[in-house]
Backbone as CSV, one residue per row, in Angstrom:
resi,resn,N_x,N_y,N_z,CA_x,CA_y,CA_z,C_x,C_y,C_z
1,MET,141.253,19.153,76.829,142.526,19.843,77.023,142.653,20.262,78.489
2,ARG,143.852,20.043,79.074,144.138,20.456,80.438,145.226,21.530,80.408
3,LEU,145.184,22.428,81.390,146.189,23.477,81.499,147.046,23.211,82.731
4,TYR,148.372,23.175,82.530,149.316,22.960,83.630,150.216,24.179,83.783
5,ALA,150.687,24.402,85.010,151.653,25.464,85.293,152.945,24.814,85.770
6,VAL,154.050,25.274,85.207,155.376,24.809,85.604,156.206,26.048,85.909
7,THR,156.669,26.189,87.153,157.436,27.360,87.558,158.900,26.982,87.740
8,VAL,159.780,27.748,87.079,161.218,27.462,87.120,161.977,28.776,87.256
9,PRO,163.250,28.723,87.681,164.065,29.941,87.665,164.122,30.504,86.245
10,GLY,164.123,31.823,86.123,164.106,32.459,84.813,165.100,31.900,83.810
11,PRO,166.378,31.702,84.210,167.370,31.201,83.249,167.069,29.789,82.740
12,ASP,166.221,29.046,83.462,165.912,27.674,83.070,164.654,27.576,82.206
13,ALA,164.029,28.714,81.896,162.734,28.684,81.224,162.817,28.050,79.833
14,GLU,163.862,28.381,79.076,163.960,27.855,77.713,164.118,26.341,77.729
15,LEU,164.965,25.835,78.635,165.157,24.392,78.739,163.856,23.709,79.162
16,ALA,163.158,24.308,80.122,161.895,23.721,80.579,160.868,23.710,79.453
17,ALA,160.824,24.776,78.663,159.892,24.828,77.540,160.211,23.738,76.523
18,ASP,161.506,23.543,76.251,161.901,22.479,75.327,161.432,21.118,75.833
19,ARG,161.582,20.892,77.126,161.139,19.613,77.678,159.626,19.454,77.563
20,CYS,158.909,20.547,77.738,157.446,20.492,77.580,157.072,20.130,76.156
21,TRP,157.718,20.780,75.181,157.423,20.458,73.780,157.738,18.997,73.500
22,GLN,158.858,18.516,74.010,159.221,17.118,73.784,158.208,16.164,74.410
23,ALA,157.559,16.615,75.465,156.540,15.788,76.123,155.197,15.842,75.398
24,GLY,155.134,16.618,74.316,153.945,16.600,73.476,152.872,17.608,73.810
25,VAL,153.232,18.719,74.475,152.214,19.706,74.814,151.716,20.390,73.546
26,ALA,150.511,20.974,73.635,149.901,21.611,72.468,150.190,23.098,72.387
27,GLY,150.577,23.712,73.494,150.858,25.151,73.474,151.478,25.586,74.784
28,ILE,152.219,26.683,74.747,152.899,27.214,75.939,152.746,28.730,75.990
29,TRP,152.436,29.227,77.185,152.446,30.673,77.443,153.401,30.927,78.608
30,GLU,154.254,31.926,78.487,155.218,32.242,79.535,154.839,33.546,80.240
31,SER,155.050,33.574,81.548,154.877,34.819,82.306,155.971,34.886,83.357
32,GLU,156.526,36.079,83.549,157.620,36.259,84.493,157.088,36.734,85.836
33,GLY,157.629,36.158,86.911,157.228,36.540,88.259,158.150,37.588,88.835
34,PRO,157.730,38.283,89.893,158.553,39.333,90.502,159.791,38.790,91.207
35,ASP,159.813,37.497,91.454,160.934,36.899,92.171,161.983,36.295,91.247
36,GLY,161.896,36.607,89.943,162.882,36.085,89.003,162.547,34.723,88.426
37,THR,161.391,34.197,88.777,160.976,32.919,88.211,160.146,33.147,86.951
38,THR,159.997,32.094,86.176,159.131,32.104,84.995,158.130,30.965,85.131
39,THR,156.879,31.271,84.898,155.849,30.235,84.923,155.419,29.938,83.498
40,LEU,155.533,28.676,83.144,155.053,28.192,81.853,153.665,27.611,82.066
41,ARG,152.700,28.137,81.372,151.374,27.517,81.370,151.257,26.746,80.070
42,VAL,151.027,25.458,80.191,151.070,24.587,79.010,149.767,23.839,78.848
43,GLY,149.309,23.740,77.609,148.099,22.999,77.299,148.457,21.572,76.926
44,VAL,147.750,20.622,77.513,148.031,19.205,77.286,146.724,18.496,76.942
45,GLU,146.717,17.767,75.828,145.538,16.984,75.497,145.330,15.931,76.574
46,VAL,144.061,15.654,76.870,143.731,14.727,77.956,144.438,13.385,77.779
47,ALA,144.501,12.903,76.554,145.119,11.599,76.308,146.618,11.608,76.595
48,ASP,147.233,12.800,76.638,148.682,12.899,76.840,149.069,13.290,78.261
49,VAL,148.083,13.452,79.141,148.342,13.957,80.492,149.299,13.062,81.264
50,ALA,149.075,11.764,81.265,149.916,10.858,82.052,151.365,10.934,81.611
51,GLY,151.602,10.927,80.309,152.960,11.006,79.788,153.625,12.328,80.121
52,PHE,152.845,13.418,80.042,153.392,14.733,80.362,153.785,14.803,81.833
53,GLU,152.901,14.363,82.716,153.200,14.421,84.150,154.431,13.592,84.492
54,ALA,154.579,12.441,83.843,155.735,11.589,84.111,157.024,12.243,83.610
55,ALA,156.962,12.836,82.421,158.153,13.433,81.822,158.628,14.664,82.582
56,LEU,157.707,15.386,83.210,158.056,16.621,83.920,157.933,16.466,85.437
57,ALA,157.943,15.239,85.933,157.694,14.999,87.356,158.633,15.783,88.260
58,ASP,159.889,15.922,87.853,160.859,16.621,88.704,160.584,18.120,88.793
59,LEU,159.759,18.648,87.859,159.416,20.075,87.884,158.057,20.328,88.520
60,ALA,157.422,19.266,88.990,156.150,19.359,89.719,155.092,20.186,88.975
61,PRO,154.707,19.765,87.783,153.659,20.505,87.058,152.344,20.491,87.828
62,ARG,151.638,21.634,87.845,150.391,21.764,88.594,149.220,21.912,87.628
63,ASP,148.199,21.104,87.807,146.995,21.214,86.979,146.213,22.442,87.430
64,VAL,146.149,23.464,86.567,145.486,24.722,86.930,144.330,25.024,85.979
65,THR,143.784,23.974,85.387,142.711,24.140,84.410,141.551,24.953,84.970
66,ALA,141.205,24.675,86.215,140.019,25.311,86.800,140.274,26.723,87.310
67,THR,141.544,27.128,87.411,141.815,28.419,88.067,142.542,29.442,87.206
68,ASP,143.350,28.978,86.233,144.248,29.911,85.566,143.809,30.395,84.197
69,LEU,142.825,29.758,83.599,142.431,30.193,82.261,142.030,31.661,82.246
70,VAL,141.357,32.099,83.313,140.888,33.481,83.335,142.038,34.475,83.456
71,GLU,143.224,34.006,83.874,144.351,34.909,84.017,145.083,35.153,82.704
72,LEU,144.840,34.303,81.710,145.544,34.419,80.452,144.829,35.399,79.538
73,GLY,145.574,36.313,78.982,144.980,37.292,78.097,145.137,36.916,76.634
74,THR,144.434,37.627,75.782,144.578,37.446,74.348,145.966,37.893,73.920
75,ARG,146.611,37.077,73.099,147.951,37.392,72.608,147.861,38.017,71.224
76,THR,148.764,38.928,70.937,148.873,39.517,69.608,150.151,39.015,68.972
77,VAL,150.035,38.439,67.788,151.179,37.842,67.107,151.247,38.391,65.688
78,GLU,152.451,38.686,65.224,152.657,39.181,63.864,153.490,38.178,63.084
79,LEU,153.018,37.819,61.895,153.715,36.852,61.055,154.011,37.463,59.693
80,ALA,155.174,37.112,59.140,155.514,37.559,57.791,154.603,36.868,56.794
81,ALA,154.188,37.604,55.769,153.289,37.047,54.760,153.395,37.824,53.475
82,THR,152.884,37.246,52.402,152.837,37.933,51.120,152.088,39.253,51.269
83,GLY,152.685,40.332,50.763,152.010,41.619,50.821,152.108,42.325,52.153
84,GLY,152.924,41.796,53.064,153.075,42.435,54.373,152.630,41.534,55.502
85,ALA,153.044,41.869,56.695,152.770,41.025,57.861,151.280,40.899,58.133
86,VAL,150.899,39.739,58.680,149.536,39.561,59.168,149.577,39.628,60.684
87,CYS,148.533,40.150,61.270,148.437,40.287,62.720,147.331,39.383,63.229
88,LEU,147.656,38.546,64.190,146.693,37.601,64.751,146.375,37.958,66.196
89,GLN,145.102,37.882,66.541,144.668,37.967,67.931,144.308,36.544,68.366
90,VAL,145.037,36.043,69.357,144.890,34.645,69.761,144.241,34.575,71.137
91,PRO,143.000,34.069,71.230,142.330,33.950,72.528,143.112,33.043,73.472
92,PRO,142.947,33.195,74.773,143.762,32.448,75.739,143.606,30.941,75.669
93,THR,142.460,30.441,75.212,142.258,28.994,75.188,142.537,28.380,73.831
94,VAL,143.001,29.180,72.881,143.242,28.669,71.530,144.730,28.514,71.293
95,PHE,145.131,27.341,70.787,146.526,27.085,70.468,146.777,27.400,68.998
96,GLY,148.033,27.668,68.675,148.395,27.905,67.298,148.525,29.373,66.978
97,ASP,149.597,29.994,67.457,149.778,31.421,67.201,150.892,31.707,66.201
98,GLY,151.423,30.650,65.587,152.421,30.842,64.546,153.859,30.793,65.007
99,ARG,154.096,30.661,66.305,155.471,30.716,66.807,156.043,29.344,67.145
100,HIS,155.205,28.329,67.187,155.695,26.987,67.473,156.434,26.446,66.247
101,PRO,157.479,25.627,66.451,158.221,25.086,65.300,157.354,24.380,64.273
102,THR,156.301,23.710,64.708,155.447,23.022,63.733,154.740,24.007,62.813
103,THR,154.333,25.149,63.360,153.650,26.140,62.532,154.620,26.842,61.599
104,THR,155.791,27.199,62.105,156.756,27.890,61.249,157.223,26.997,60.096
105,THR,157.389,25.701,60.356,157.804,24.810,59.269,156.655,24.576,58.294
106,CYS,155.421,24.522,58.790,154.265,24.435,57.880,154.225,25.656,56.965
107,LEU,154.419,26.828,57.543,154.406,28.049,56.748,155.501,28.021,55.685
108,ALA,156.662,27.497,56.040,157.764,27.419,55.083,157.429,26.487,53.928
109,LEU,156.829,25.333,54.217,156.467,24.397,53.157,155.328,24.940,52.299
110,LEU,154.365,25.581,52.940,153.223,26.112,52.193,153.634,27.233,51.248
111,ALA,154.702,27.933,51.582,155.158,29.030,50.721,155.463,28.544,49.309
112,ASP,155.884,27.280,49.183,156.198,26.721,47.868,155.000,26.007,47.237
113,LEU,153.912,25.891,47.963,152.759,25.135,47.469,151.553,26.005,47.149
114,VAL,151.531,27.208,47.697,150.358,28.068,47.581,150.639,29.236,46.645
115,GLU,149.713,29.459,45.738,149.773,30.600,44.831,148.337,31.022,44.559
116,PRO,148.147,32.159,43.901,146.773,32.583,43.617,145.981,31.489,42.898
117,GLY,144.817,31.184,43.446,143.960,30.164,42.860,144.072,28.798,43.499
118,THR,145.117,28.561,44.306,145.244,27.287,45.014,144.086,27.128,45.995
119,THR,143.531,25.927,46.070,142.532,25.654,47.104,143.218,24.929,48.248
120,LEU,142.944,25.369,49.468,143.632,24.818,50.634,142.642,24.522,51.752
121,LEU,142.804,23.370,52.371,142.023,22.981,53.542,142.945,22.929,54.751
122,ASP,142.602,23.687,55.791,143.376,23.739,57.033,142.618,22.949,58.092
123,VAL,143.133,21.775,58.432,142.477,20.880,59.391,143.056,21.135,60.778
124,GLY,142.237,21.650,61.684,142.712,22.042,63.002,143.328,23.418,62.927
125,CYS,142.512,24.400,62.550,143.039,25.726,62.180,143.520,26.565,63.353
126,GLY,143.093,26.260,64.584,143.538,27.059,65.719,143.165,28.517,65.550
127,SER,144.141,29.402,65.680,143.878,30.839,65.551,143.827,31.302,64.105
128,GLY,144.106,30.389,63.165,144.052,30.733,61.760,145.365,31.178,61.155
129,ALA,146.478,30.915,61.812,147.779,31.368,61.305,148.028,30.866,59.884
130,LEU,147.889,29.564,59.665,148.149,29.006,58.340,147.102,29.478,57.345
131,SER,145.854,29.508,57.769,144.767,29.910,56.880,144.926,31.344,56.396
132,VAL,145.211,32.243,57.323,145.283,33.662,56.969,146.487,33.934,56.075
133,VAL,147.641,33.340,56.385,148.824,33.547,55.551,148.599,32.965,54.154
134,ALA,147.966,31.786,54.065,147.682,31.180,52.759,146.702,32.035,51.971
135,ALA,145.683,32.551,52.650,144.709,33.408,51.972,145.359,34.690,51.479
136,ARG,146.291,35.224,52.256,147.001,36.423,51.837,147.806,36.149,50.558
137,ALA,148.269,34.908,50.391,149.029,34.528,49.192,148.124,34.232,48.005
138,GLY,146.811,34.319,48.201,145.884,34.139,47.096,145.124,32.839,47.074
139,ALA,145.298,32.002,48.113,144.592,30.724,48.152,143.129,30.909,48.538
140,ALA,142.294,30.003,48.050,140.913,29.905,48.502,140.901,28.912,49.661
141,VAL,140.675,29.401,50.873,140.930,28.611,52.081,139.641,28.187,52.770
142,THR,139.608,26.907,53.098,138.586,26.346,53.978,139.293,25.890,55.243
143,ALA,138.742,26.228,56.404,139.378,25.880,57.681,138.370,25.206,58.586
144,ILE,138.813,24.177,59.303,137.934,23.502,60.257,138.674,23.282,61.569
145,ASP,137.900,23.258,62.651,138.455,22.974,63.972,137.316,22.483,64.850
146,VAL,137.622,21.576,65.757,136.582,21.066,66.650,136.194,22.098,67.699
147,ASP,137.047,23.101,67.910,136.820,24.131,68.924,136.146,25.349,68.296
148,PRO,134.901,25.657,68.678,134.225,26.823,68.092,134.939,28.142,68.391
149,VAL,135.656,28.233,69.514,136.408,29.452,69.813,137.524,29.635,68.788
150,ALA,138.156,28.536,68.380,139.195,28.603,67.359,138.613,29.067,66.032
151,VAL,137.445,28.551,65.687,136.792,28.952,64.438,136.482,30.447,64.464
152,ASP,135.940,30.923,65.581,135.647,32.359,65.701,136.920,33.194,65.570
153,ALA,138.017,32.716,66.186,139.288,33.440,66.112,139.800,33.480,64.677
154,THR,139.685,32.364,63.973,140.139,32.311,62.584,139.352,33.278,61.712
155,LEU,138.029,33.292,61.873,137.195,34.202,61.093,137.535,35.659,61.411
156,ALA,137.729,35.960,62.698,138.045,37.332,63.095,139.418,37.748,62.570
157,ASN,140.397,36.847,62.628,141.732,37.176,62.144,141.756,37.337,60.629
158,ALA,140.979,36.532,59.934,140.888,36.682,58.485,140.309,38.052,58.135
159,ALA,139.222,38.405,58.797,138.580,39.692,58.526,139.514,40.853,58.853
160,ALA,140.234,40.742,59.971,141.131,41.820,60.390,142.291,42.023,59.419
161,ASN,142.616,40.961,58.673,143.708,41.040,57.709,143.206,41.136,56.264
162,ASP,141.910,41.429,56.132,141.303,41.691,54.826,141.414,40.515,53.861
163,VAL,141.243,39.307,54.395,141.193,38.130,53.530,139.960,37.311,53.894
164,GLY,139.581,36.436,52.983,138.426,35.587,53.236,138.831,34.158,53.545
165,VAL,138.279,33.604,54.605,138.490,32.205,54.976,137.137,31.620,55.354
166,ASP,136.809,30.465,54.796,135.569,29.772,55.132,135.866,28.821,56.285
167,ALA,135.557,29.230,57.513,135.897,28.434,58.699,134.646,27.925,59.390
168,SER,134.723,26.690,59.898,133.575,26.097,60.590,134.044,24.947,61.467
169,THR,133.102,24.397,62.240,133.388,23.221,63.072,132.967,21.938,62.359
170,ALA,132.778,21.989,61.054,132.373,20.792,60.302,133.404,19.678,60.496
171,PRO,132.969,18.472,60.842,133.914,17.356,60.978,134.544,17.026,59.629
172,LEU,135.812,16.647,59.651,136.501,16.283,58.420,135.749,15.190,57.674
173,ALA,135.209,14.228,58.403,134.514,13.099,57.771,133.286,13.531,56.980
174,GLU,132.759,14.705,57.291,131.550,15.169,56.621,131.828,16.110,55.447
175,LEU,133.086,16.433,55.209,133.419,17.309,54.090,133.351,16.547,52.783
176,SER,132.863,17.214,51.754,132.863,16.640,50.409,133.725,17.506,49.519
177,GLY,134.154,16.971,48.394,135.023,17.702,47.498,136.479,17.481,47.847
178,THR,137.354,18.124,47.078,138.792,17.982,47.301,139.469,19.346,47.236
179,TRP,140.675,19.408,47.799,141.480,20.629,47.824,142.864,20.333,47.260
180,ASP,143.469,21.330,46.620,144.814,21.144,46.069,145.827,20.835,47.158
181,VAL,145.707,21.537,48.271,146.617,21.352,49.406,145.781,21.150,50.657
182,VAL,146.120,20.123,51.411,145.498,19.896,52.715,146.603,19.958,53.761
183,VAL,146.427,20.789,54.781,147.430,20.904,55.840,146.788,20.520,57.164
184,ALA,147.473,19.653,57.901,146.976,19.184,59.189,148.095,19.309,60.214
185,ASN,148.133,20.428,60.908,149.115,20.656,61.972,148.413,20.318,63.282
186,ILE,148.388,19.030,63.598,147.603,18.572,64.743,148.480,17.737,65.685
187,SER,148.470,16.448,65.566,149.327,15.578,66.374,149.499,14.276,65.626
188,ALA,150.509,13.498,66.022,150.745,12.218,65.355,149.517,11.329,65.453
189,ARG,148.949,11.255,66.635,147.776,10.402,66.823,146.623,10.841,65.928
190,ALA,146.369,12.153,65.895,145.252,12.649,65.093,145.496,12.442,63.606
191,VAL,146.733,12.660,63.147,147.035,12.434,61.729,146.765,10.983,61.351
192,MET,147.185,10.055,62.208,146.968,8.641,61.896,145.486,8.287,61.921
193,GLU,144.763,8.827,62.891,143.338,8.534,62.982,142.561,9.106,61.803
194,LEU,143.012,10.235,61.291,142.294,10.932,60.219,142.878,10.654,58.841
195,SER,143.883,9.797,58.756,144.628,9.634,57.509,143.741,9.303,56.316
196,GLU,142.787,8.439,56.494,141.920,8.054,55.367,141.150,9.254,54.840
197,ASP,140.575,10.041,55.747,139.819,11.208,55.308,140.727,12.321,54.797
198,LEU,141.922,12.445,55.358,142.855,13.451,54.853,143.185,13.176,53.390
199,TRP,143.441,11.914,53.056,143.724,11.569,51.662,142.472,11.705,50.797
200,ARG,141.304,11.402,51.353,140.064,11.481,50.578,139.818,12.882,50.049
201,VAL,140.148,13.896,50.837,139.865,15.270,50.431,141.061,15.956,49.779
202,CYS,142.170,15.233,49.627,143.397,15.830,49.092,143.556,15.482,47.615
203,ALA,143.558,16.508,46.774,143.733,16.305,45.340,145.185,16.498,44.913
204,GLY,146.034,16.932,45.826,147.416,17.210,45.462,148.399,16.848,46.549
205,THR,148.728,17.816,47.403,149.763,17.635,48.420,149.170,17.722,49.817
206,LEU,149.569,16.770,50.656,149.170,16.756,52.062,150.363,17.188,52.906
207,VAL,150.172,18.198,53.747,151.214,18.658,54.662,150.779,18.279,56.076
208,VAL,151.607,17.518,56.764,151.279,17.079,58.122,152.341,17.582,59.080
209,SER,151.907,17.914,60.303,152.841,18.414,61.299,152.273,18.166,62.695
210,GLY,152.996,18.677,63.709,152.612,18.386,65.085,153.057,16.998,65.499
211,ILE,154.097,16.491,64.837,154.525,15.096,65.003,155.888,15.059,65.676
212,LEU,155.955,14.496,66.857,157.246,14.319,67.521,158.108,13.366,66.697
213,ALA,159.406,13.623,66.655,160.306,12.874,65.780,160.197,11.369,65.994
214,GLU,160.033,10.948,67.244,159.986,9.508,67.503,158.693,8.865,67.014
215,ARG,157.691,9.690,66.672,156.434,9.142,66.145,156.384,9.167,64.623
216,TRP,157.362,9.795,63.987,157.301,9.980,62.545,157.224,8.660,61.775
217,SER,158.000,7.664,62.165,157.997,6.401,61.421,156.610,5.763,61.418
218,SER,155.903,5.855,62.531,154.544,5.299,62.590,153.598,6.076,61.691
219,VAL,153.726,7.411,61.726,152.883,8.251,60.862,153.202,7.983,59.402
220,ARG,154.481,7.899,59.090,154.909,7.658,57.705,154.334,6.351,57.179
221,GLU,154.384,5.311,57.995,153.860,4.008,57.584,152.353,4.069,57.348
222,ARG,151.658,4.776,58.231,150.212,4.860,58.111,149.781,5.684,56.893
223,LEU,150.493,6.761,56.608,150.120,7.629,55.501,150.407,7.012,54.146
224,GLY,151.537,6.314,54.015,151.936,5.836,52.705,152.321,7.011,51.824
225,GLY,152.177,6.839,50.506,152.491,7.912,49.583,153.985,8.173,49.475
226,SER,154.317,9.302,48.856,155.718,9.692,48.647,155.996,10.997,49.373
227,VAL,157.057,11.035,50.150,157.431,12.242,50.876,158.187,13.184,49.954
228,LEU,157.644,14.372,49.748,158.305,15.383,48.933,159.394,16.099,49.714
229,GLU,159.066,16.447,50.950,160.016,17.163,51.793,159.690,16.885,53.251
230,ARG,160.732,16.737,54.035,160.569,16.521,55.472,161.509,17.454,56.208
231,ARG,160.982,18.161,57.180,161.803,19.047,57.993,161.630,18.692,59.464
232,SER,162.735,18.726,60.195,162.696,18.438,61.621,163.311,19.612,62.369
233,VAL,162.530,20.216,63.261,162.994,21.364,64.040,162.639,21.138,65.507
234,ASP,163.630,21.185,66.353,163.436,21.044,67.804,162.655,19.786,68.165
235,GLY,162.901,18.701,67.432,162.253,17.438,67.761,160.879,17.253,67.156
236,TRP,160.438,18.199,66.303,159.132,18.120,65.655,159.310,17.949,64.154
237,VAL,158.495,17.064,63.573,158.585,16.785,62.142,157.401,17.401,61.400
238,THR,157.700,18.014,60.283,156.697,18.493,59.337,157.065,17.920,57.967
239,ALA,156.073,17.420,57.242,156.370,16.797,55.955,155.276,17.088,54.945
240,SER,155.680,17.181,53.685,154.714,17.257,52.592,154.740,15.917,51.860
241,VAL,153.550,15.398,51.560,153.410,14.047,51.025,152.431,14.059,49.867
242,THR,152.682,13.222,48.864,151.723,13.030,47.782,151.364,11.556,47.683
243,ARG,150.292,11.281,46.968,149.814,9.900,46.827,150.806,9.015,46.097
244,SER,151.437,9.529,45.038,152.280,8.710,44.179,153.704,8.590,44.736
C-alpha cells in the first residue's frame, strides 16, 4: 500500500475525493490547511499506483508514504447498529472505517442477512466495522485480514463494544468449515482471485464489495451464482450472491 497526498482548494475537495474513489483508492483522509486548501491523503494498493497517478495527473498527487504516515492520527467513527451505536477506533494505516460507500452498502445488505445465531466470515476486516456491527446483531463472527494491525484494531473495537469477534491473519485458503454469510469488501481483483475459496467457505450468501462499476461484469462472470441484490453507490457496486 502507498500513501499519496493531493492538495486542492477547499471547495474542490469533494470532487477530488470522488475522482480518487473512481481511480480505485482504498481509503481517504482529509485535513484542512490554514490557507483554505484541503489535503486528501489517499491509500493506493501497489498494483493500482500507475492507474491512480494517470487518473489524477492534473492534480499532481505526491507519494508521501515515507513521510506522512506519522502525521495521521487514530480516527474515531460511530456507526448505527442493533442495540445502539458502535464506536470504532481506526489506526492511521488501517482502511475501513464504515464511511466509504462500499462499507455502508455492505452494512445495509447485512442488516437483512444477519440475526442471532448467524455465522459470518469477514474477509479483509480492516478496522472491524462489518464484524462489530454483525456481532452486535447476534452473529458469531470470524474475521481475517492480511494486515496484523487491522486484526488488532478489529479485536480492540470488538472488545470496546462488548462483543466477541474471532479475528486473525489466517489466510482464506487455510480456513476450514463454512459460514452462513461470507462478506468480502476488498477489491474487484481480490474478489476474482479469491472467488473459489470464497465459495468454498460459504454455506449461504456471499456479499462482495469494493468493486468499481466498470469491473462488475468481470466479477459477476467469475463468481457465477445468482445475484440476490445489487446496489451501486457513487460508482461502487455491492452485491449479495448465492450459489443457485
